[in-house]
C-alpha positions in Angstrom: 302.5 71.4 -32.6 301.2 70.8 -36.0 303.0 68.8 -38.6 304.8 70.7 -41.4 303.5 69.8 -44.6 306.3 67.6 -46.7 307.4 68.6 -50.0 309.5 66.5 -52.6 311.6 68.5 -55.1 312.9 66.4 -58.0 315.5 68.2 -60.5 318.4 67.0 -62.0 319.9 70.6 -62.1 321.6 71.3 -58.4 320.8 75.0 -58.6 317.4 74.7 -59.2 317.1 71.8 -56.8 318.6 73.9 -54.0 316.7 77.1 -54.9 313.3 75.1 -55.0 314.0 73.5 -51.7 314.9 76.6 -49.9 311.6 78.2 -51.2 309.6 75.2 -50.2 311.4 75.4 -46.4 310.9 79.0 -46.2 307.2 78.5 -47.0 307.1 76.4 -43.7 307.6 72.9 -45.3 309.7 70.0 -44.8 311.7 69.1 -47.9 313.5 66.3 -49.3 315.1 66.1 -52.6 315.7 63.7 -55.6 318.0 64.4 -58.5 316.7 61.8 -60.7 313.0 60.8 -61.6 313.3 57.2 -60.3 315.0 58.7 -57.1 311.8 60.7 -56.8 309.1 57.9 -57.3 311.0 56.0 -54.7 311.0 58.8 -52.3 307.5 59.7 -52.7 306.5 56.2 -52.4 308.3 55.9 -49.0 307.8 59.7 -47.6 304.1 60.2 -48.9 304.8 64.0 -49.5 301.9 66.3 -49.3 303.2 68.0 -52.6 305.7 67.3 -55.5 307.7 69.8 -57.5 308.6 68.1 -60.4 311.2 68.9 -63.4 309.8 67.5 -66.7 313.4 67.1 -68.3 315.0 64.6 -66.2 318.0 62.3 -67.5 316.4 59.0 -66.7 312.8 59.2 -67.2 310.7 62.2 -68.0 308.8 64.2 -65.2 305.6 63.1 -66.9 306.4 59.3 -66.5 307.6 59.8 -63.0 304.2 61.4 -62.1 302.4 58.5 -64.0 304.2 56.0 -61.9 303.5 58.3 -58.5 299.9 58.4 -59.4 299.8 54.7 -59.5 300.5 54.6 -55.5 296.9 54.9 -54.0 298.3 56.9 -51.1 299.8 59.3 -54.0 296.9 59.6 -56.4 295.6 62.9 -55.5 299.0 64.5 -54.1 299.6 68.0 -55.8 302.4 67.8 -58.4 303.5 71.3 -59.7 306.0 70.7 -63.0 308.6 72.9 -63.8 310.6 73.1 -66.9 312.6 75.5 -69.2 310.0 74.7 -71.9 306.6 76.1 -72.4 305.3 74.3 -75.5 301.4 73.8 -75.3 301.5 70.1 -75.7 303.9 69.9 -72.6 301.3 72.0 -70.5 298.5 69.9 -71.6 300.2 66.7 -70.7 301.0 68.0 -67.5 297.3 69.2 -66.8 296.3 65.8 -68.4 298.4 64.1 -65.3 296.4 66.3 -62.9 299.0 68.8 -62.3 298.2 71.4 -59.7 300.4 73.9 -61.7 303.0 74.2 -64.3 306.0 76.8 -63.5 308.8 77.9 -66.1 312.0 78.2 -65.3 313.8 80.4 -64.3 310.9 80.5 -61.7 310.0 83.9 -60.0 310.5 82.7 -56.3 307.6 84.5 -54.8 305.4 82.8 -57.3 306.7 79.5 -56.2 306.2 80.2 -52.6 302.6 81.3 -53.5 302.0 78.2 -55.2 303.5 76.0 -52.7 301.4 77.6 -49.9 298.3 77.3 -51.9 298.7 73.6 -52.6 299.7 72.5 -49.1 298.9 75.1 -46.3 295.7 75.7 -44.7 293.5 78.9 -45.8 
């Protein structure tokens, strides 16, 4: 039996957290969730996910700062991160891309699009 890819979903909005987690699970991933950026950083360090779905606008620290901290962990330096947010300013997109984002998804996200992005990032072609 092959190992299912692990996906961490970090979002402070319960509805988005649940929807994104469900989409990742349906895509064949083992999913774990966090409602704050700091909890997400700790979970990422402990669980070593294959991919992270990370909200930008979190209440404790920004998703970008969480990504910076995650990237400092050698085992997580190359883990694909897809940011999602309700904001679409170009500087926000540029900031995410500078941090090595594998993608940027605007909320409300299209479930099929998010599923395709997850599969492209973690499942063998």
